[in-house]
C-alpha positions in Angstrom: -30.0 -38.7 19.3 -30.5 -38.8 23.1 -33.7 -39.0 25.1 -33.6 -37.3 28.4 -34.4 -39.2 31.6 -36.7 -37.7 34.3 -33.7 -37.2 36.5 -31.5 -35.4 33.8 -31.9 -31.9 32.7 -34.2 -31.5 29.8 -32.4 -31.3 26.5 -32.3 -32.3 22.8 -29.2 -33.6 21.1 -28.3 -34.1 17.5 -25.2 -35.5 15.7 -23.4 -34.8 12.5 -24.3 -31.1 12.6 -22.2 -28.3 10.8 -21.7 -24.9 12.4 -21.3 -22.0 10.1 -19.9 -23.9 7.2 -17.4 -25.9 9.3 -15.3 -28.5 7.8 -15.9 -30.9 10.8 -19.2 -32.1 11.9 -20.2 -32.1 15.7 -22.8 -32.5 18.3 -25.5 -29.9 18.7 -27.6 -29.6 22.0 -30.5 -27.6 23.0 -31.5 -26.8 26.5 -33.6 -24.3 28.5 -30.5 -22.3 29.1 -29.5 -22.1 25.3 -27.8 -24.1 22.6 -24.2 -25.5 22.2 -22.1 -27.1 19.5 -18.9 -28.9 19.9 -16.9 -30.6 16.9 -16.6 -34.3 16.8 -12.7 -34.1 16.5 -12.2 -32.1 19.7 -11.8 -28.4 20.3 -13.7 -25.4 21.7 -17.4 -25.5 22.3 -19.6 -22.8 20.9 -22.5 -21.6 23.1 -25.4 -19.4 22.7 -27.5 -18.1 25.6 -31.2 -18.5 25.1 -31.8 -14.9 26.0 -29.9 -13.9 22.9 -32.0 -15.9 20.3 -34.1 -13.5 18.5 -35.7 -15.7 15.8 -35.1 -19.0 14.0 -35.7 -20.1 10.3 -35.8 -23.8 9.0 -35.1 -24.4 5.3 -33.6 -26.9 3.0 -29.8 -26.7 2.7 -26.7 -28.4 1.2 -26.5 -31.2 3.9 -30.1 -31.8 4.5 -32.0 -29.1 6.5 -30.5 -25.9 8.1 -31.5 -24.2 11.2 -30.7 -20.4 11.0 -30.6 -18.6 14.4 -30.7 -14.7 14.4 -29.1 -13.3 17.5 -29.9 -10.1 19.2 -26.9 -9.4 21.5 -25.2 -6.0 21.8 -27.7 -4.1 19.5 -26.6 -6.1 16.4 -28.1 -8.9 14.7 -26.0 -11.8 13.6 -26.6 -15.1 11.9 -25.8 -18.6 13.2 -26.1 -21.6 10.8 -26.6 -25.1 11.8 -26.7 -27.6 8.9 -27.2 -31.3 8.7 -30.6 -31.9 10.2 -33.1 -34.4 9.1 -36.6 -33.4 8.0 -38.1 -35.5 11.0 -36.0 -33.4 13.4 -38.3 -30.4 12.8 -41.0 -31.1 15.2 -38.6 -31.6 18.2 -36.5 -28.4 17.5 -39.7 -26.5 17.0 -41.1 -27.5 20.3 -37.8 -26.8 21.9 -37.6 -23.3 20.6 -41.3 -22.6 21.5 -41.0 -24.0 24.9 -37.5 -22.7 26.1 -37.0 -19.6 24.0 -40.6 -18.5 23.3 -39.5 -18.3 19.6 -41.6 -19.7 16.6 -39.5 -21.8 14.2 -40.3 -20.2 10.8 -40.3 -22.5 7.8 -38.9 -20.9 4.5 -39.1 -22.5 1.3 -36.6 -21.3 -1.3 -37.6 -20.7 -5.0 -35.7 -23.1 -7.2 -36.7 -21.8 -10.6 -33.4 -20.2 -11.3 -34.8 -16.8 -12.3 -32.5 -13.8 -12.0 -35.3 -11.2 -11.9 -37.0 -10.6 -8.6 -37.2 -8.2 -5.7 -34.8 -7.5 -2.9 -35.7 -7.3 0.7 -33.5 -5.8 3.4 -33.9 -7.9 6.6 -32.5 -7.4 10.0 -29.4 -9.3 9.3 -29.3 -10.2 5.6 -30.3 -9.1 2.1 -32.8 -11.5 0.5 -33.4 -11.8 -3.3 -37.0 -13.1 -3.7 -38.6 -14.6 -6.8 -42.4 -14.9 -6.7 -42.5 -14.0 -3.1 -40.0 -16.8 -2.1 -36.3 -16.2 -1.4 -33.9 -17.5 -4.1 -30.8 -16.7 -1.8 -29.7 -14.5 1.1 -26.6 -12.5 1.7 -25.7 -11.7 5.3 -24.7 -8.1 5.8 -21.5 -9.2 7.7 -20.2 -10.8 4.4 -20.4 -7.7 2.4 -17.2 -5.7 2.4 -18.1 -2.9 -0.1 -20.7 -1.7 -2.6 -20.4 0.8 -5.6 -22.6 2.3 -8.2 -21.3 0.6 -11.3 -23.8 2.6 -13.5 -27.0 4.6 -13.7 -29.1 1.5 -12.9 -26.4 -0.9 -11.7 -25.0 -1.7 -8.1 -22.0 -3.8 -7.5 -21.8 -5.8 -4.3 -18.3 -7.0 -3.2 -17.8 -9.9 -0.6 -15.3 -10.3 2.1 -12.2 -12.1 1.1 -10.3 -14.1 3.7 -6.5 -14.0 3.3 -6.4 -17.6 2.5 -8.6 -20.7 2.8 -7.2 -21.6 6.3 -8.4 -18.1 7.6 -11.6 -19.0 9.3 -11.6 -16.3 12.0 -11.9 -18.8 14.7 -8.2 -20.2 14.7 -9.5 -23.6 13.9 -10.8 -24.2 17.4 -14.4 -24.7 16.3 -13.7 -27.4 13.6 -13.1 -24.8 10.9 -16.3 -22.9 11.4 -16.4 -19.6 9.5 -16.7 -16.6 11.7 -18.1 -13.1 10.9 -17.0 -11.9 7.5 -15.2 -15.2 6.8 -17.9 -17.4 5.2 -17.1 -16.7 1.5 -13.8 -18.6 2.0 -15.5 -21.8 2.9 -15.2 -23.4 -0.6 -12.3 -23.6 -3.0 -14.0 -21.2 -5.4 -15.2 -18.0 -3.9 -17.8 -15.5 -5.0 -16.3 -12.1 -4.9 -18.8 -9.8 -6.5 -22.5 -9.7 -7.4 -24.2 -6.9 -9.6 -27.9 -6.0 -9.4 -29.6 -4.1 -12.2 -32.2 -1.9 -10.7 -34.2 0.3 -13.1 -36.8 2.9 -12.4 -37.6 5.3 -9.6 -38.5 4.7 -6.1 -40.6 6.7 -3.6 -38.9 7.9 -0.3 -40.9 9.4 2.6 -39.0 12.1 4.3 -39.9 14.2 7.4 -39.5 18.0 7.1 -37.6 19.4 10.0 -38.8 23.0 9.3 -41.5 24.7 7.4 -41.0 24.8 3.6 -43.2 26.2 1.0 -44.3 24.3 -2.1 -43.5 26.5 -5.2 -46.1 24.8 -7.3 -49.3 25.1 -5.3 -48.3 27.6 -2.5 -49.1 25.2 0.3 -47.0 25.1 3.3 -45.6 21.9 4.9 -46.0 21.5 8.6 -43.2 20.6 10.8 -42.7 16.8 10.9 -45.1 16.0 8.0 -44.1 13.2 5.8 -43.2 14.2 2.2 -42.8 11.7 -0.6 -40.0 12.2 -3.0 -39.0 10.3 -6.0 -35.5 9.1 -6.4 -33.3 6.8 -8.5 -34.1 3.1 -7.4 -30.4 2.1 -7.7 -29.2 5.0 -5.6 -31.9 4.1 -3.0 -30.8 0.5 -2.9 -27.0 1.6 -2.6 -27.7 4.0 0.3 -29.8 1.4 2.1 -27.1 -1.3 1.7 -24.4 1.0 2.8 -26.3 1.7 6.0 -27.3 -1.9 6.8 -23.8 -3.3 6.0 -22.1 -0.6 8.1 -20.1 0.7 5.2 -18.9 4.3 5.3 -19.7 6.9 7.9 -22.0 4.6 9.9 -18.8 2.4 10.7 -17.7 5.0 13.3 -16.6 8.5 13.6 -14.0 9.7 11.3 -10.6 10.6 12.7 -9.7 12.8 9.8 -10.9 13.7 6.4 -9.0 14.9 3.2 -11.0 16.1 0.4 -10.5 15.8 -3.4 -7.2 13.8 -3.3 -5.7 13.0 -6.6 -5.1 9.4 -7.2 -3.0 8.2 -10.1 -4.0 4.4 -9.5 -6.9 4.0 -9.7 -7.2 7.2 -11.6 -9.5 9.9 -10.3 -10.2 12.1 -7.3 -11.3 10.6 -4.0 -12.2 11.9 -0.6 -10.2 10.1 2.2 -12.2 9.4 5.4 -9.9 7.7 8.2 -11.5 5.6 10.9 -9.8 3.8 13.7 -9.8 0.4 11.9 -10.2 1.3 8.3 -10.2 4.1 5.8 -12.8 5.0 3.0 -12.2 6.4 -0.4 -15.2 8.2 -1.7 -15.3 9.1 -5.4 -18.1 10.2 -7.9 -18.7 6.7 -9.1 -16.9 4.2 -6.7 -16.6 4.0 -2.9 -14.1 1.8 -1.3 -13.8 0.6 2.4 -10.3 -0.8 3.2 -9.2 -2.2 6.4 -5.8 -1.1 7.8 -4.9 -4.8 8.2 -5.0 -5.0 4.4 -2.2 -2.6 3.9 1.1 -4.5 3.5 3.3 -1.5 2.4 3.3 2.2 2.8 5.8 4.4 0.7 6.4 8.1 0.7 8.3 8.9 -2.5 9.4 12.3 -3.7 8.7 12.7 -7.3 11.8 13.7 -9.4 10.1 16.8 -10.6 10.8 18.5 -7.3 7.1 19.6 -7.2 5.2 16.5 -5.9 5.1 13.7 -3.4 3.8 10.2 -4.1 2.1 8.0 -1.5 2.0 4.4 -2.6 0.0 1.9 -0.5 0.2 -1.9 -1.1 -2.9 -3.9 -0.6 -3.5 -7.6 -0.1 -6.3 -8.5 -1.0 -6.1 -5.9 -3.9 -8.6 -3.2 -4.5 -11.3 -4.4 -7.2 -13.0 -2.2 -9.6 -15.0 -4.6 -11.9 -12.7 -7.0 -13.3 -9.7 -4.8 -12.8 -7.5 -5.3 -9.7 -5.3 -2.7 -8.1 -2.6 -4.1 -5.7 -1.3 -0.6 -5.2 -2.9 2.8 -4.4 -0.9 5.8 -5.7 -1.8 9.3 -4.5 -0.1 12.5 -5.7 0.3 15.7 -3.5 1.9 19.1 -4.2 5.0 19.5 -2.2 4.4 23.0 -1.1 0.7 22.4 -0.2 0.3 22.7 3.7 -2.6 21.8 5.9 -3.9 22.6 9.5 -5.7 19.7 10.9 -7.3 18.8 14.4 -7.9 15.1 14.9 -11.5 14.2 15.7 -10.4 12.2 18.7 -10.8 12.7 22.6 -7.6 13.4 24.6 -8.4 10.2 26.6 -8.3 8.1 23.5 -5.4 9.8 22.0 -3.3 9.1 25.1 -4.5 5.6 25.8 -4.6 4.2 22.3 -2.2 6.2 20.3 0.3 7.7 22.7 3.5 8.8 20.9 1.7 7.7 17.6 -0.7 10.5 16.8 -0.8 14.2 17.5 -3.9 16.3 18.4 -3.0 18.9 15.8 -1.0 18.9 12.6 0.4 21.8 10.6 2.7 20.6 7.9 2.7 19.6 4.2 -0.4 17.5 3.4 1.6 14.5 2.3 3.6 14.3 5.5 0.3 14.8 7.5 -1.4 11.9 5.8 1.6 9.7 6.0 2.0 10.2 9.9 -1.8 9.6 10.5 -1.7 6.4 8.5 1.3 5.2 10.3 -0.4 6.1 13.7 -3.7 4.3 13.0 -2.4 1.4 11.1 1.0 0.9 12.7 2.7 0.4 9.3 6.2 1.7 8.9 6.8 4.4 6.3 9.2 3.3 3.5 11.3 6.1 2.0 13.9 6.0 -0.8 17.4 4.6 -0.1 20.3 6.7 0.7 22.4 4.5 -1.2 21.0 6.0 -4.5 21.1 9.4 -5.9 20.4 10.0 -9.6 22.5 12.3 -12.0 20.2 15.1 -10.9 20.3 14.2 -7.1 16.8 12.7 -7.2 15.5 9.4 -5.5 14.1 8.0 -8.9 14.8 7.8 -12.5 12.3 8.2 -15.4 11.8 5.2 -17.5 8.9 3.2 -18.9 7.3 -0.3 -18.8 6.3 -1.0 -22.5 4.3 2.2 -23.5 3.7 3.4 -19.8 6.0 6.1 -18.7 6.8 6.5 -14.9 9.5 6.6 -12.3 11.7 3.7 -10.9 12.5 4.3 -7.3 15.4 2.5 -5.6 14.5 1.5 -1.9 16.6 -0.1 0.8 15.0 -3.5 0.2 13.1 -3.2 -3.2 12.5 -1.3 -6.5 9.2 0.4 -6.9 7.9 1.7 -10.3 4.9 4.0 -10.2 2.3 5.0 -11.2 1.1 2.5 -13.8 1.5 -0.4 -13.8 2.6 -0.1 -10.1 5.3 -2.7 -9.8 7.1 -3.9 -6.7 10.3 -5.9 -6.8 12.0 -7.2 -3.8 15.8 -7.2 -3.8 15.9 -10.6 -2.1 13.9 -12.1 -5.1 16.1 -10.6 -7.8 18.4 -13.2 -9.5 20.3 -10.8 -12.0 20.1 -7.5 -13.7 21.2 -6.8 -17.3 21.8 -3.4 -18.6 21.5 -3.3 -22.4 21.1 -0.9 -25.4 18.1 -1.3 -27.8 17.1 0.7 -30.8 18.8 2.7 -33.4 22.3 4.3 -33.3 21.1 7.6 -32.2 18.6 6.7 -29.5 20.8 3.9 -28.3 23.6 6.4 -27.5 21.2 8.3 -25.2 19.2 5.7 -23.4 19.5 2.1 -22.2 17.3 -0.6 -20.7 17.7 -2.8 -17.7 16.1 -6.2 -17.5 15.5 -7.6 -14.0 15.4 -11.5 -13.9 13.6 -12.9 -10.7 14.5 -16.0 -8.9 12.6 -19.2 -9.2 11.5 -18.7 -12.7 9.2 -15.8 -11.6 9.8 -14.0 -15.0 11.5 -10.7 -16.1 10.8 -7.1 -15.8 12.1 -4.6 -18.4 12.5 -0.9 -17.7 13.1 1.0 -20.9 14.4 4.4 -22.0 16.5 5.3 -19.0 18.8 8.3 -19.6 22.3 7.3 -20.2 23.5 9.7 -17.4 21.9 7.4 -14.9 24.0 4.3 -15.7 26.8 5.1 -13.3 24.6 5.9 -10.3 22.4 2.8 -10.9 25.6 0.6 -11.0 26.8 2.0 -7.8 23.5 1.2 -6.2 23.6 -2.4 -7.5 27.0 -2.7 -6.0 25.9 -1.4 -2.6 23.2 -3.9 -2.5 25.3 -6.8 -3.8 23.1 -7.4 -6.7 24.5 -9.3 -9.6 24.4 -7.2 -12.9 25.8 -7.3 -16.4 26.6 -4.4 -18.8 26.0 -5.5 -22.1 26.5 -2.0 -23.5 30.2 -2.1 -23.4 30.2 -5.3 -25.6 27.7 -3.4 -27.9 30.0 -0.5 -28.3 33.0 -2.6 -29.3 30.8 -4.4 -31.6 29.6 -1.3 -33.2 33.1 0.1 -33.6 34.2 -3.3 -35.3 31.1 -3.2 -37.5 31.8 0.4 -38.5 35.4 -0.5 -39.5 34.3 -3.5 -41.4 31.8 -1.5 -43.3 34.5 1.1 -44.1 36.7 -1.7 -45.6 33.9 -3.1 -47.6 32.9 0.5 -49.0 36.6 1.0 -50.1 36.8 -2.2 -51.8 33.3 -1.6 -53.6 34.6 1.7 -54.9 37.6 0.0 -56.5 35.4 -2.5 -58.1 32.9 0.2 -59.4 30.1 -1.1 -57.2 27.2 0.9 -56.1 27.1 -0.2 -52.3 27.6 2.7 -49.8 26.6 3.9 -46.5 23.5 6.0 -45.7 25.7 9.2 -45.6 27.3 8.7 -49.0 26.3 11.3 -51.5 27.0 9.6 -55.0 25.4 11.3 -57.9 25.6 8.2 -60.1 23.7 6.1 -57.6 21.0 8.8 -57.3 20.6 8.8 -61.0 20.2 5.0 -61.2 17.8 5.1 -58.4 15.8 7.8 -60.2 15.6 5.9 -63.3 14.2 2.8 -61.6 11.7 4.8 -59.6 10.3 6.5 -62.7 9.8 3.2 -64.5 8.1 1.7 -61.5 5.9 4.7 -61.1 4.9 4.8 -64.6 4.2 1.1 -64.7 2.0 1.3 -61.6 -0.1 4.3 -62.3 -0.1 4.6 -66.1 -2.6 2.0 -67.6 -1.1 2.6 -71.2 2.5 2.4 -70.0 3.3 -0.8 -71.9 1.6 0.1 -75.2 2.9 3.7 -75.2 6.5 2.5 -75.8 7.6 0.3 -78.8 9.7 -2.8 -78.0 9.5 -2.4 -74.2 10.6 -6.0 -73.7 13.8 -5.5 -75.5 14.5 -2.2 -73.6 14.0 -4.0 -70.3 16.3 -6.8 -71.5 18.9 -4.2 -72.4 18.6 -2.5 -69.1 18.9 -5.8 -67.2 22.1 -6.5 -69.1 23.6 -3.0 -68.3 22.5 -2.7 -64.7 24.0 -4.0 -61.6 21.7 -6.9 -61.2 20.0 -6.1 -57.9 16.7 -7.4 -56.8 14.7 -4.2 -57.4 15.8 -4.2 -61.1 15.0 -7.8 -61.5 11.5 -7.2 -60.4 11.0 -4.3 -62.8 12.0 -6.5 -65.6 9.7 -9.4 -64.8 6.5 -7.2 -64.6 6.0 -6.4 -68.2 6.7 -9.9 -69.0 3.7 -11.0 -66.9 1.5 -8.6 -68.5 2.5 -9.6 -72.0 1.5 -13.1 -71.1 -1.9 -12.1 -69.9 -2.6 -10.0 -73.0 -2.1 -13.2 -75.1 
């Protein structure tokens, strides 16, 4: 703590202060020109001009007391957090803000009761949840990535997720301070979603732009008159948060819009709004805002039915819908559906920003148009199936299933891709070996086969089942072209089946000579059928006829005789034992 001399510029200085949840502490200084902070370990200095300070709040925080500064630069309000002050520092900071910035330092006491029932307040830069008229917590709008109506009275709020813990948005030059939209990554555990239950209705005041008649009382509304309307409180909260957090249309002008696009993953129909930095999926229940930088892969796959195209987008971080994560988006389009589209972009921006990337007008199949616009806006390469693979029916994929989920496996130049559910991506570089095997009965095994892909480094196995036997040779040729190690166990299975069949034939002939009853399933032996009928009648009679034992005289002796004359198999032995047990119980 420094005290300025009369010859020095007037300022206040504090040590061990943390900026925006930074990992390192630093020195914070206030002067008439503004405030500054520099990490103690060295690095860049953060400065804020005094004219950009809009308001300030003082409250209890994790490392002591926190000074929260709300800026007013560029028409937007952002939050600067300075943590680590002592309680006795309040007077000095309050005087400095009043004297130099003409701002009153507001003291805010948080409610610590732990109640989860309160009221929400939409401030200039943050959403506040108040309990008994005191804030329990605040959520800066910059940290909200998306919001959805999760039910009739429930709103889900999703938070921005940095790619990793080191992604601070400041390149580490500010001692690990978290920049805009990166604060949720400050700790090891990150809050990713919060849900608000908002029952009842709310009253909204709207201004009528033209004269409208009231059908109930016949009175006319004058232009510009406020009219109160009731609406669902959850819907009102959702609409307000969408506007304040700049999610959706308010994030900028749409470059292109596609309506009612069928999505296989997540399943449903969504409208697609494309912006310069992000795109938005608008559905009946869920809305998603996705940054282009979150797109890691973009694939255009022709479906083997010769009628549809699939667009598959790999996302990191994945799309979240409640507890479910979707690392891939899978869209389906009709092959012959064409669209005529003019981009909502000036010629100047088109030539300066997207020269040779986008066109002013598109007239082509809708799948091609969407793929080209995505490529132009995001800069991602469009991945298509490999030319080294062609199925038996000259298609780019083969029909198969993962467990009970049917889909198609596509062979790409550097990977395998299974769609639609569960969308599975396997890089060829990470594959250790592939095993082709036959599983199931004799009839089904002759028509289909399975492949099991073993990944390197103990990353597990992936099995694709029920592949048509006609696709065996094309797949083997693709494996050889990509230098993949594979083993065909079906040849071994075939020789084993032949050997087993010959062995069964020898056993059957020897049994016939010995007068035995063993035979194959295709044998039609009348004597065996008669024996089986006799056994089944006795079992049915014993099981369903309560007087079965008493109705026949000397049943024990008859069973003993049948046992002596029979072939001694396990079923007959069980039939013999049952009446004896009943006889013991009767005694």
